[in-house]
N, C-alpha and C positions, 0 to 999 in steps of 0.2 A: 685390328686391325680392321678384316677381313669375318666374317658373323659361317664359318668354319663349321663345315656339316660331314661327317662319318672319320671314319680311320683314311688314314693315307693311303696312298700306292705304292709302287718302288719296285721301275723292272728297269735297270744293263744304266745303272747310276741316272735315274730321272725320279724324282721323286711327282708324285700329282696329291693336290688336294682338289677335294669337290669343297666349297662356299657361295651361296648368300648374296646377289649381288644387289646393295641397300636401291637402285632402281627397280627391280623386277619382280615386286612384291615378293618379295621372303622367302621366295623358292631357290632351292638351292639350284640352279641352273646355268653357274660357271663351272669349272676347274682351271687350276696353278697348275702349272708343269716350271717347275724348275730343277737342277740340280743335288745332286742325292747327299754332295756333300756341303761345302762352303755355298752360301748363303752371296746369289752375282750381285755388285756392285749398284749402289741405288741409279747409278746414270747405265748399267744392261739393257740392250734396247728390250724392247718388247714387242715377242709376236701376239698381230691378234688374229688368231683362224675361229674361221666358218664351217665346221664339220658337212660331208657331203650330205645326198640326203636318204643315203639305205644309212646313218653315219650317226653317232649322237656325238658327246662334249668327252667321255672318256676312249671311242671310239678307238680300231685302229690307226686308221687316218690321220688322228691326232697325235696318239704314240708314235710313231711315225715320225714326225713336223718337229716333236717333241726330243725324238731319239737327234733327231740332226740339232736341231738348237738351242737344248737347254744342254740336253749330253752332251757334246761336242765341241758346242759356242758359248755355253753360259751365258746364256739367256732366260729372261723368264718369255715362256708359248702361257699364254691366254685363251680358253676359248671354253664356247657360249653354244645351250641347245639353242638348238631354230623351230620357229614353228612349229608346235605338234607335233617337239620329241620332247626325248627324254623325259626331264621333270618335268615341265610339261604340260606330258600327259597324269591323267586319270590309275589311281593304282586299280591293277588287272589290267594294262589295254595291252595287246601286244604289242612287244616293241625287236620283233626279230629285222631283220633288213626289208627287206619286202613289202611289208607292213608299210615302217616308218616312210619308203619313197614313195608309195601308193597316198597316204595323210598327206604331204609334203605337192605332192603334184593334182591331187584335191584341193585342197589353200589355195597352191597359186593359179589353179585356173577359175577358184568358186570365190574367191577372201579377197578384192584386188586393196582391202584398205590395211591388211593385216603388215603388209608391207613394209609399211610407217608405222607400227608399231611394235618390230622388230627392231627396226632404224632406232627410235628410242629408245630402246633396253641396251643396245649394242653404243649409244651416247652416252645412256646412264653409270653405264660400265665404264668403259672412255671414263669419264670423269673420275669416278672413281678412281680408276688407275695410278691417274694423273695424278688424283691428288696423293697417292699413295709414291708415288718417284718422277718427282716432277720433271729429273733432266733425263730419263729415259727415251728414246727414242722410237715413234711408235710403227710401226709396221700392219700390214697384210697377207696375209695369206688365204685366200680365196677359190677356188675353181667346183666346180658347179654347179650346185646350190652354195659357194660361198661365192658365188659369183651373181646369183639371181637379187642376194641380200649387200654383197659387199657393193655393186655398183653402185647402189642410192643412199648406200653409208657414206661413201668416198664421194657422193658427188656433192655431201654437206657436210663433213665433219674433215677438215682441213691439217690437224695432227697429224692424220698419217701424211709419215711420208713417202715413203715407197711400197708394193705392190704386186702380191700374182694374183693374176685369174685366170677366166679359161676355161671351156671341157661344158660352152655357157652359146644359144647362141639365137638370135627373134626365132626361126622355123618353131619355134615349143610357143604352146599359146601363151597369150595374155605378159609377150617378155616388148614386145613390139616400145612397149613404156620403157624400156631402160635403156633405149639410144642416149632419149635426151638427160638418162643419168650418166649414160657416158660422155656423152657429149660437157658435161662438170668438169668431171676428172683433170685435174693439173697435175697431181704429181707420176713420180717415174711406175712406168710398168711396165711387170712383163707377160705377154698373158699366151697361151698354152694348148694347142688341139690338138686332139685325138685325130688324125686326117682320117681315122674306119668308125668314127664313136656313131654308136645307131640310135643314138639321141636327138643330138645335135648337128644338123648338114651340114656344109661344110661353110654353104653359103649362108648361110644366117653367122656363126662363127667368124665368118673375116667380116660381116655388116659390123657389128657388134663391135669389135679391131678397129674397123676405118674409122669408131662414132666416135671414141674416146680422146677429150678435145686436149691431152694433153702434149706436150712435142717430145718427151722425152717418150715415145713406146715401140716396141718389139715381138713380134710373133714369132714362136717357136712353136712347128709342127712337131707332131712322134705316127710312128708306126701301131694299129692298134686299137682298139676300141673305147667305148664309155668306163675303163675301168682305174682302180687306187694306184698311186702315185708310186710308182719307188723307182728307182735305177739312174738313173741318163737326165729321165725327166724332175724328182729328188733335188740331185745334184746339181743340176744345171740354177732353181728355183731359190736355192740356200746365195747357187755363186748371186745370184742377184742381188736376194733381200744384203744381206750379209756389203752388196758392194760400196 
């Protein structure tokens, strides 16, 4: 069914397998996370995750989400390498967190056309997943970089029924375009904001939340800076997406 690549990984009852999406040039840019025991039912929810700018499809932020959704709820979780991340890089390119983030910020600032290209990669992957599990409801989880690409995707992809976004704002370079994308979002959205975020202003994040076109949107703010989601913030997004 999928073009698997490399050995599977198992952590804390969750199995991860890398595969090459049919619409992504044959590169091993996606990862599927499932319970390590019995496979989920055909109609188990499918969570689509875009990692943060310092991460990759097998990063710790994805394993955190997979532990909550695949390990505890029995869902399938699929992550996709972002532009200039993971399997999209040439061999030998530095792939540590700061280098990943720097490349992403440069692409976001200097190459506006790459957004549509990545949205097309996601839509092709959604087509492939929907063919494999046509009865599975789709959910989206993408904060920070996952919102930068998640909003353009949600604006054109009606198959995603519920989404968690946040930790991004209009104050960042070239982010005003996201206001138009946000206005076209119709699924229920939980928008998560870090109150002391050092990368995105409070005003810019609130502007993005205000622009969301869905009548079912909620804003939750948490103390602290632009760091990985854990604790209460993770628990609340799990409750929202499972609701």
